[in-house]
C-alpha positions as CSV (number, residue, x, y, z in Angstrom):
1,M,108.8,97.4,148.4
2,D,106.8,99.5,146.1
3,M,103.5,98.5,144.9
4,N,102.5,101.6,142.9
5,K,105.7,100.7,141.2
6,I,104.4,96.4,140.6
7,D,100.7,98.2,140.0
8,E,102.4,99.7,136.9
9,I,104.2,96.5,135.7
10,V,100.8,94.7,136.2
11,E,99.0,97.3,134.3
12,D,101.8,97.6,131.6
13,L,102.0,93.8,131.2
14,Q,98.2,93.5,130.5
15,R,97.9,96.3,128.4
16,L,100.7,94.7,125.9
17,K,99.1,91.1,126.6
18,D,95.7,92.8,125.2
19,E,97.4,94.9,122.2
20,L,99.4,91.3,121.5
21,A,95.9,89.3,121.9
22,V,94.5,92.1,119.1
23,K,97.7,91.9,117.1
24,A,97.3,87.6,116.7
25,N,93.5,88.0,116.0
26,L,93.8,90.1,113.3
27,G,96.5,88.3,112.3
28,I,94.6,84.9,112.1
29,K,92.0,86.6,110.3
30,E,94.0,88.4,107.9
31,A,95.5,84.4,106.9
32,Q,91.9,83.4,106.7
33,E,91.1,85.8,104.2
34,E,94.1,85.7,102.7
35,L,93.1,81.8,102.0
36,E,89.8,82.2,101.2
37,K,91.1,84.6,98.4
38,L,93.5,81.5,97.5
39,E,91.9,78.9,97.2
40,P,89.8,79.3,93.6
41,H,93.2,79.8,92.3
42,Y,94.6,76.7,94.1
43,E,91.7,74.8,92.8
44,T,91.9,76.3,89.1
45,F,95.7,75.4,89.2
46,K,95.3,72.2,90.0
47,D,92.2,71.0,87.5
48,R,94.8,73.1,84.9
49,V,97.7,70.2,85.9
50,A,95.3,67.5,86.0
51,K,93.9,68.0,82.7
52,V,97.6,68.5,81.5
53,A,98.8,65.8,83.1
54,D,95.9,63.4,81.4
55,V,97.3,63.8,78.0
56,A,100.8,64.0,79.2
57,G,103.6,63.1,76.2
58,D,101.0,64.3,73.2
59,T,102.3,67.5,72.4
60,A,99.7,68.1,70.2
61,S,96.8,67.3,72.7
62,Q,98.7,68.8,75.6
63,L,98.7,72.8,73.4
64,K,95.0,71.8,72.6
65,T,94.3,71.3,76.3
66,A,96.3,74.2,77.1
67,A,94.4,76.6,74.7
68,E,91.2,74.6,76.2
69,L,92.1,76.3,79.3
70,G,93.4,79.7,78.3
71,I,96.9,79.1,78.7
72,D,98.8,80.6,76.2
73,A,101.7,78.3,75.0
74,K,103.7,77.7,72.0
75,S,105.1,74.6,73.2
76,S,105.5,71.6,75.8
77,D,108.4,73.7,77.3
78,D,105.9,77.1,77.2
79,L,103.1,74.8,78.9
80,K,105.4,73.7,81.6
81,A,106.8,77.2,82.2
82,T,103.9,78.6,83.0
83,L,102.1,76.0,85.2
84,E,105.4,76.3,87.0
85,L,105.3,79.4,87.1
86,T,102.6,79.9,88.3
87,G,102.7,76.7,90.4
88,E,105.8,79.1,92.3
89,E,103.4,82.3,92.6
90,L,100.6,80.7,94.6
91,K,103.7,78.8,96.9
92,K,104.9,82.1,97.4
93,S,101.0,83.4,98.3
94,F,100.7,80.6,100.7
95,S,104.1,81.0,102.3
96,K,103.1,84.9,103.2
97,I,100.3,83.3,104.7
98,K,102.0,81.1,106.4
99,D,104.4,84.6,107.9
100,I,101.4,86.2,108.7
101,L,101.0,83.3,111.6
102,S,104.4,82.4,112.8
């Protein structure tokens, strides 16, 4: 048996293992950085939803609350659509982080 060939395989495996370890660490770091960027957006979104929910059923109050929160909505349907869109965008961003870690 040619030990040189086996030694080459071991070296190749070590190189590959090291390369994957670096990529895995970078992936985790990238995911952590992205998560840190998203956290304030998520908290803001969650707060906005809670404040709008507090006045649910009263369109005038919902629109007033939306205006106070800087959400441009002309109707409760606009407000709902804006919140849904924002939520979906956050969901996509979180899914990207999940993919990084997969």
